[in-house]
PyMOL commands that place a pseudoatom at each C-alpha (Angstrom):
pseudoatom trace, name=CA, resn=MET, resi=1, chain=A, elem=C, hetatm=0, pos=[-54.674, 0.403, 9.914]
pseudoatom trace, name=CA, resn=PRO, resi=2, chain=A, elem=C, hetatm=0, pos=[-54.473, -2.608, 12.344]
pseudoatom trace, name=CA, resn=LYS, resi=3, chain=A, elem=C, hetatm=0, pos=[-53.591, -6.128, 11.265]
pseudoatom trace, name=CA, resn=SER, resi=4, chain=A, elem=C, hetatm=0, pos=[-56.311, -8.884, 11.471]
pseudoatom trace, name=CA, resn=ALA, resi=5, chain=A, elem=C, hetatm=0, pos=[-57.900, -9.201, 15.053]
pseudoatom trace, name=CA, resn=SER, resi=6, chain=A, elem=C, hetatm=0, pos=[-57.216, -12.806, 15.427]
pseudoatom trace, name=CA, resn=ALA, resi=7, chain=A, elem=C, hetatm=0, pos=[-54.943, -13.797, 18.325]
pseudoatom trace, name=CA, resn=PRO, resi=8, chain=A, elem=C, hetatm=0, pos=[-51.382, -13.937, 17.272]
pseudoatom trace, name=CA, resn=LYS, resi=9, chain=A, elem=C, hetatm=0, pos=[-49.525, -17.172, 17.062]
pseudoatom trace, name=CA, resn=THR, resi=10, chain=A, elem=C, hetatm=0, pos=[-46.783, -16.773, 19.116]
pseudoatom trace, name=CA, resn=PHE, resi=11, chain=A, elem=C, hetatm=0, pos=[-45.488, -14.120, 21.907]
pseudoatom trace, name=CA, resn=GLU, resi=12, chain=A, elem=C, hetatm=0, pos=[-42.721, -12.923, 19.562]
pseudoatom trace, name=CA, resn=VAL, resi=13, chain=A, elem=C, hetatm=0, pos=[-45.485, -12.117, 16.918]
pseudoatom trace, name=CA, resn=ALA, resi=14, chain=A, elem=C, hetatm=0, pos=[-47.401, -10.282, 19.136]
pseudoatom trace, name=CA, resn=VAL, resi=15, chain=A, elem=C, hetatm=0, pos=[-44.791, -8.118, 20.665]
pseudoatom trace, name=CA, resn=SER, resi=16, chain=A, elem=C, hetatm=0, pos=[-43.761, -7.365, 16.842]
pseudoatom trace, name=CA, resn=GLU, resi=17, chain=A, elem=C, hetatm=0, pos=[-47.262, -6.363, 15.838]
pseudoatom trace, name=CA, resn=LEU, resi=18, chain=A, elem=C, hetatm=0, pos=[-47.249, -4.016, 18.794]
pseudoatom trace, name=CA, resn=GLU, resi=19, chain=A, elem=C, hetatm=0, pos=[-43.845, -2.515, 17.981]
pseudoatom trace, name=CA, resn=ALA, resi=20, chain=A, elem=C, hetatm=0, pos=[-45.571, -1.951, 14.347]
pseudoatom trace, name=CA, resn=ILE, resi=21, chain=A, elem=C, hetatm=0, pos=[-48.502, -0.258, 15.975]
pseudoatom trace, name=CA, resn=VAL, resi=22, chain=A, elem=C, hetatm=0, pos=[-46.464, 1.953, 18.087]
pseudoatom trace, name=CA, resn=GLN, resi=23, chain=A, elem=C, hetatm=0, pos=[-44.545, 2.831, 15.085]
pseudoatom trace, name=CA, resn=GLU, resi=24, chain=A, elem=C, hetatm=0, pos=[-47.150, 3.648, 13.022]
pseudoatom trace, name=CA, resn=MET, resi=25, chain=A, elem=C, hetatm=0, pos=[-49.262, 5.619, 16.010]
pseudoatom trace, name=CA, resn=GLU, resi=26, chain=A, elem=C, hetatm=0, pos=[-46.091, 7.550, 16.258]
pseudoatom trace, name=CA, resn=SER, resi=27, chain=A, elem=C, hetatm=0, pos=[-45.856, 8.699, 12.695]
pseudoatom trace, name=CA, resn=GLY, resi=28, chain=A, elem=C, hetatm=0, pos=[-49.170, 10.769, 13.330]
pseudoatom trace, name=CA, resn=ARG, resi=29, chain=A, elem=C, hetatm=0, pos=[-50.299, 9.692, 9.714]
pseudoatom trace, name=CA, resn=LEU, resi=30, chain=A, elem=C, hetatm=0, pos=[-53.349, 7.683, 11.313]
pseudoatom trace, name=CA, resn=SER, resi=31, chain=A, elem=C, hetatm=0, pos=[-56.936, 8.878, 11.181]
pseudoatom trace, name=CA, resn=LEU, resi=32, chain=A, elem=C, hetatm=0, pos=[-58.692, 9.084, 14.437]
pseudoatom trace, name=CA, resn=GLU, resi=33, chain=A, elem=C, hetatm=0, pos=[-60.529, 6.066, 13.237]
pseudoatom trace, name=CA, resn=ASP, resi=34, chain=A, elem=C, hetatm=0, pos=[-57.722, 3.913, 12.553]
pseudoatom trace, name=CA, resn=ALA, resi=35, chain=A, elem=C, hetatm=0, pos=[-55.784, 5.500, 15.756]
pseudoatom trace, name=CA, resn=LEU, resi=36, chain=A, elem=C, hetatm=0, pos=[-58.727, 4.044, 18.021]
pseudoatom trace, name=CA, resn=ALA, resi=37, chain=A, elem=C, hetatm=0, pos=[-58.672, 0.387, 16.178]
pseudoatom trace, name=CA, resn=SER, resi=38, chain=A, elem=C, hetatm=0, pos=[-54.978, 0.631, 16.283]
pseudoatom trace, name=CA, resn=TYR, resi=39, chain=A, elem=C, hetatm=0, pos=[-54.972, 1.355, 19.866]
pseudoatom trace, name=CA, resn=GLN, resi=40, chain=A, elem=C, hetatm=0, pos=[-57.625, -1.147, 20.663]
pseudoatom trace, name=CA, resn=ARG, resi=41, chain=A, elem=C, hetatm=0, pos=[-55.550, -3.897, 18.811]
pseudoatom trace, name=CA, resn=GLY, resi=42, chain=A, elem=C, hetatm=0, pos=[-52.604, -2.841, 21.049]
pseudoatom trace, name=CA, resn=VAL, resi=43, chain=A, elem=C, hetatm=0, pos=[-54.465, -3.325, 24.158]
pseudoatom trace, name=CA, resn=ASN, resi=44, chain=A, elem=C, hetatm=0, pos=[-55.723, -6.854, 22.952]
pseudoatom trace, name=CA, resn=LEU, resi=45, chain=A, elem=C, hetatm=0, pos=[-51.875, -7.876, 22.113]
pseudoatom trace, name=CA, resn=MET, resi=46, chain=A, elem=C, hetatm=0, pos=[-50.677, -6.546, 25.402]
pseudoatom trace, name=CA, resn=ARG, resi=47, chain=A, elem=C, hetatm=0, pos=[-53.139, -8.894, 27.189]
pseudoatom trace, name=CA, resn=PHE, resi=48, chain=A, elem=C, hetatm=0, pos=[-52.402, -11.640, 24.855]
pseudoatom trace, name=CA, resn=CYS, resi=49, chain=A, elem=C, hetatm=0, pos=[-48.529, -10.980, 26.036]
pseudoatom trace, name=CA, resn=GLN, resi=50, chain=A, elem=C, hetatm=0, pos=[-49.374, -10.332, 29.422]
pseudoatom trace, name=CA, resn=THR, resi=51, chain=A, elem=C, hetatm=0, pos=[-51.012, -13.369, 29.897]
pseudoatom trace, name=CA, resn=THR, resi=52, chain=A, elem=C, hetatm=0, pos=[-48.287, -15.475, 27.777]
pseudoatom trace, name=CA, resn=LEU, resi=53, chain=A, elem=C, hetatm=0, pos=[-45.634, -14.115, 30.498]
pseudoatom trace, name=CA, resn=SER, resi=54, chain=A, elem=C, hetatm=0, pos=[-47.790, -15.086, 33.298]
pseudoatom trace, name=CA, resn=ASP, resi=55, chain=A, elem=C, hetatm=0, pos=[-48.554, -18.483, 32.113]
pseudoatom trace, name=CA, resn=ALA, resi=56, chain=A, elem=C, hetatm=0, pos=[-44.554, -18.890, 31.564]
pseudoatom trace, name=CA, resn=GLU, resi=57, chain=A, elem=C, hetatm=0, pos=[-44.062, -17.851, 34.986]
pseudoatom trace, name=CA, resn=GLN, resi=58, chain=A, elem=C, hetatm=0, pos=[-46.257, -20.519, 36.550]
pseudoatom trace, name=CA, resn=ARG, resi=59, chain=A, elem=C, hetatm=0, pos=[-44.764, -23.134, 34.387]
pseudoatom trace, name=CA, resn=VAL, resi=60, chain=A, elem=C, hetatm=0, pos=[-41.357, -21.998, 35.465]
pseudoatom trace, name=CA, resn=LYS, resi=61, chain=A, elem=C, hetatm=0, pos=[-42.509, -22.129, 39.199]
pseudoatom trace, name=CA, resn=VAL, resi=62, chain=A, elem=C, hetatm=0, pos=[-43.814, -25.666, 38.632]
pseudoatom trace, name=CA, resn=LEU, resi=63, chain=A, elem=C, hetatm=0, pos=[-40.648, -26.694, 37.342]
pseudoatom trace, name=CA, resn=GLU, resi=64, chain=A, elem=C, hetatm=0, pos=[-38.566, -25.314, 39.763]
pseudoatom trace, name=CA, resn=GLY, resi=65, chain=A, elem=C, hetatm=0, pos=[-41.100, -27.022, 42.296]
pseudoatom trace, name=CA, resn=ASP, resi=66, chain=A, elem=C, hetatm=0, pos=[-42.103, -23.539, 43.403]
pseudoatom trace, name=CA, resn=MET, resi=67, chain=A, elem=C, hetatm=0, pos=[-38.537, -22.847, 45.025]
pseudoatom trace, name=CA, resn=LEU, resi=68, chain=A, elem=C, hetatm=0, pos=[-37.806, -19.787, 42.661]
pseudoatom trace, name=CA, resn=GLN, resi=69, chain=A, elem=C, hetatm=0, pos=[-35.524, -17.214, 44.763]
pseudoatom trace, name=CA, resn=PRO, resi=70, chain=A, elem=C, hetatm=0, pos=[-35.001, -13.855, 43.924]
pseudoatom trace, name=CA, resn=PHE, resi=71, chain=A, elem=C, hetatm=0, pos=[-31.796, -12.336, 42.060]
pseudoatom trace, name=CA, resn=ALA, resi=72, chain=A, elem=C, hetatm=0, pos=[-29.032, -11.187, 44.271]
pseudoatom trace, name=CA, resn=PRO, resi=73, chain=A, elem=C, hetatm=0, pos=[-25.690, -10.831, 42.653]
pseudoatom trace, name=CA, resn=ASP, resi=74, chain=A, elem=C, hetatm=0, pos=[-22.765, -11.122, 45.036]
pseudoatom trace, name=CA, resn=SER, resi=75, chain=A, elem=C, hetatm=0, pos=[-19.917, -8.637, 44.955]
pseudoatom trace, name=CA, resn=SER, resi=76, chain=A, elem=C, hetatm=0, pos=[-18.153, -10.171, 42.091]
pseudoatom trace, name=CA, resn=GLY, resi=77, chain=A, elem=C, hetatm=0, pos=[-21.086, -9.647, 40.033]
pseudoatom trace, name=CA, resn=GLN, resi=78, chain=A, elem=C, hetatm=0, pos=[-22.383, -13.252, 39.634]
pseudoatom trace, name=CA, resn=SER, resi=79, chain=A, elem=C, hetatm=0, pos=[-25.625, -14.427, 40.778]
pseudoatom trace, name=CA, resn=SER, resi=80, chain=A, elem=C, hetatm=0, pos=[-25.784, -16.410, 43.908]
pseudoatom trace, name=CA, resn=THR, resi=81, chain=A, elem=C, hetatm=0, pos=[-26.510, -19.661, 41.784]
pseudoatom trace, name=CA, resn=GLU, resi=82, chain=A, elem=C, hetatm=0, pos=[-23.444, -19.177, 39.361]
pseudoatom trace, name=CA, resn=ALA, resi=83, chain=A, elem=C, hetatm=0, pos=[-20.930, -18.390, 42.161]
pseudoatom trace, name=CA, resn=GLY, resi=84, chain=A, elem=C, hetatm=0, pos=[-21.626, -22.030, 43.407]
pseudoatom trace, name=CA, resn=SER, resi=85, chain=A, elem=C, hetatm=0, pos=[-21.107, -23.971, 40.239]
for i in range(1, 85): cmd.bond("trace and resi %d" % i, "trace and resi %d" % (i + 1))
show_as sticks, trace
zoom trace
């Protein structure tokens, strides 16, 4: 049976609950009704996590002045930002 339907307090709590739901569903011990309720809770947690990650990405873009560069390691295995340090 899923935990309370309230929004999780943090991203980490949501991920932990998602992992528990997956384990419980993979066990095969849930009734159809409980599996559907767990799946619905999982979808809500996933949306919470996606929104939280998207918000974090936007905050980083603001902090970096929208100048984020794609990660491109050089031949030495360092990123181009590490190599210039």
